[in-house]
C-alpha positions as CSV (number, residue, x, y, z in Angstrom):
1,M,-10.4,33.2,27.9
2,D,-13.6,32.0,29.4
3,G,-14.1,28.9,31.7
4,P,-14.7,25.0,30.2
5,A,-18.2,25.3,30.5
6,E,-18.4,28.5,28.4
7,L,-16.0,26.8,26.0
8,L,-18.1,23.8,25.6
9,R,-21.0,25.9,25.2
10,D,-19.5,27.9,22.3
11,F,-18.4,24.5,20.7
12,V,-21.9,22.9,20.8
13,N,-23.4,26.1,19.4
14,T,-21.0,26.0,16.4
15,Y,-24.1,24.2,15.0
16,D,-27.8,26.3,15.0
17,V,-30.3,23.6,14.9
18,E,-33.2,25.7,14.4
19,G,-31.3,27.6,11.4
20,D,-29.3,24.4,10.0
21,T,-26.3,26.3,10.0
22,D,-23.0,25.0,10.7
23,E,-19.6,27.0,11.8
24,L,-17.9,23.6,11.4
25,A,-18.8,22.9,7.8
26,S,-15.3,21.6,6.7
27,P,-12.0,20.7,8.2
28,A,-10.6,24.2,7.6
29,E,-13.5,25.8,9.2
30,L,-12.8,23.6,12.3
31,A,-9.0,24.8,12.1
32,V,-10.1,28.2,12.1
33,W,-12.4,27.7,15.2
34,L,-9.9,26.2,17.1
35,R,-7.2,28.4,16.2
36,E,-9.5,31.3,17.3
37,R,-9.6,29.8,20.8
38,G,-6.1,28.9,21.2
39,L,-6.5,25.4,21.1
40,I,-4.1,25.0,18.2
41,S,-1.7,27.1,16.7
42,E,-1.3,28.5,13.4
43,T,0.3,26.3,11.6
44,D,-1.9,23.4,12.4
45,R,-4.4,22.1,9.9
46,A,-7.5,19.8,10.3
47,V,-8.1,17.0,8.1
48,D,-11.5,15.5,7.0
49,D,-10.9,12.4,10.3
50,D,-10.6,15.5,12.3
51,W,-13.6,17.2,11.0
52,A,-15.6,13.7,11.7
53,L,-14.3,13.3,15.2
54,A,-15.1,17.1,15.9
55,I,-18.8,16.9,14.7
56,G,-19.1,13.5,16.7
57,L,-17.7,15.1,19.8
58,R,-20.1,18.1,19.4
59,E,-23.3,16.0,18.9
60,G,-22.3,13.8,22.0
61,L,-21.7,16.9,23.9
62,R,-25.3,18.3,22.5
63,S,-27.0,15.0,23.8
64,A,-25.4,14.7,27.0
65,L,-26.3,18.2,28.1
66,R,-30.1,17.3,26.9
67,H,-30.2,15.4,29.6
68,N,-28.7,17.6,32.1
69,H,-32.5,18.6,32.4
70,S,-33.1,15.3,33.8
71,R,-32.6,13.8,37.3
72,G,-32.7,10.0,36.0
73,D,-30.0,7.4,36.8
74,D,-30.1,6.5,32.9
75,R,-26.7,8.3,32.5
76,Q,-25.1,5.5,30.5
77,A,-27.6,5.8,27.6
78,M,-27.6,9.3,27.3
79,T,-23.5,9.8,27.2
80,A,-23.3,7.2,24.6
81,G,-22.4,9.4,21.8
82,L,-20.2,11.4,24.2
83,D,-18.2,8.2,25.3
84,A,-17.9,7.3,21.9
85,A,-16.1,10.4,20.5
86,L,-13.8,10.9,24.2
87,T,-12.8,6.9,23.4
88,A,-11.4,8.2,20.1
89,L,-9.1,10.9,21.7
90,P,-5.8,9.8,23.1
91,M,-5.2,11.4,26.6
92,R,-3.3,10.9,29.5
93,V,-4.8,11.5,33.1
94,T,-2.3,12.4,35.8
95,L,-2.7,13.8,39.6
96,A,-0.5,16.6,38.9
97,G,-0.4,18.4,42.4
98,G,-2.9,15.9,44.3
99,A,-5.9,16.8,41.8
100,P,-6.6,15.2,38.5
101,A,-5.3,16.9,34.9
102,S,-5.8,15.6,31.7
103,D,-3.4,16.1,28.8
104,P,-4.2,15.1,25.0
105,L,-1.3,13.0,23.5
106,S,-1.8,13.9,19.7
107,T,-1.0,17.1,18.3
108,G,-2.5,19.6,15.6
109,A,-6.5,19.4,15.5
110,T,-7.0,16.5,17.3
111,R,-5.0,17.8,20.1
112,G,-7.5,20.8,20.1
113,L,-10.4,18.2,20.2
114,G,-8.6,16.9,23.0
115,L,-8.5,20.2,25.0
116,L,-12.2,20.5,24.5
117,A,-12.7,16.7,25.9
118,A,-10.3,18.1,28.9
119,A,-13.1,20.9,29.5
120,V,-15.7,18.4,29.9
121,L,-13.4,17.2,32.7
122,D,-12.5,20.6,34.2
123,A,-16.3,21.7,33.8
124,H,-17.2,18.2,36.0
125,A,-14.3,19.6,38.4
126,R,-15.7,22.8,39.0
127,G,-19.0,21.7,39.4
128,D,-20.4,23.4,36.2
129,W,-21.5,20.5,34.1
130,P,-24.9,19.9,35.7
131,R,-25.6,23.8,34.7
132,L,-24.6,23.0,31.1
133,K,-27.8,22.5,29.3
134,V,-29.5,22.7,25.7
135,C,-32.6,24.2,24.9
136,A,-35.5,21.9,26.0
137,E,-37.2,23.2,22.6
138,D,-36.8,20.4,20.0
139,G,-36.5,23.2,17.3
140,C,-33.6,25.0,19.1
141,Q,-31.2,22.7,20.9
142,W,-29.1,26.0,21.7
143,A,-26.4,25.3,24.4
144,F,-26.8,27.6,27.5
145,I,-25.1,27.5,31.3
146,D,-28.2,27.6,33.5
147,S,-27.4,30.2,36.2
148,S,-30.8,30.1,37.9
149,K,-30.5,29.2,41.9
150,N,-31.7,25.9,41.5
151,R,-31.0,24.8,37.9
152,S,-34.0,24.5,36.9
153,R,-33.9,26.5,33.6
154,S,-35.1,25.0,30.7
155,W,-34.8,27.1,27.7
156,C,-32.3,29.3,26.0
157,S,-34.6,31.9,26.2
158,M,-37.9,32.3,28.1
159,R,-39.2,35.0,25.5
160,I,-38.7,33.1,22.6
161,C,-38.7,29.2,23.1
162,G,-40.0,29.0,26.6
163,N,-42.8,31.5,25.1
164,R,-43.2,28.6,21.9
165,T,-43.6,25.9,24.3
166,K,-45.9,27.0,26.8
167,T,-48.3,28.6,23.8
168,R,-48.3,25.2,22.3
169,A,-49.2,23.6,25.5
170,Y,-51.9,26.0,26.2
171,R,-53.3,25.8,22.5
172,A,-53.0,22.1,23.0
173,R,-55.4,22.3,26.2
174,R,-57.9,24.7,24.8
175,Q,-58.3,22.3,21.7
176,Q,-59.0,19.5,24.2
177,D,-61.5,21.5,26.4
178,T,-63.3,23.0,23.4
179,P,-66.4,20.9,22.5
180,R,-66.6,19.9,19.3
181,P,-69.4,20.4,17.0
182,S,-72.1,17.8,16.3
């Protein structure tokens, strides 16, 4: 299994903003997604409340990752949606072996979502959290792991989203520089 950063990236990417398609369009699809990643058992099912919590967690993560591009200090406003979703998940934090560990206190799909919340803590502990970002292209918002040395990557793909953004900026500059006929 991949690490916590990959798991969180994949969870955020269950909704494709550009294509407006959602892998988690129902509680049943949420259960399948969690089951395929070993976060719940074969017999666990998800209900509407689990599904609503999953969507809140996913979009809270997307919002928080969007702000991993910035170096500002307004983190509280940036993570409000994520904090709200995390608060809804009953968790226990312990100092097992001297390192903090988290364990969901629920069962079924809610436990699976709690394991996703624990992945947030794990990504922070491993130092991977600042590398988790969403594409700066507003129409895309695809989550990715910034593997650049200086953590400056802005787009999921330079060929597609980076090119779109730079082309728009170039055209806007050209339009401003072009004298208008009298």
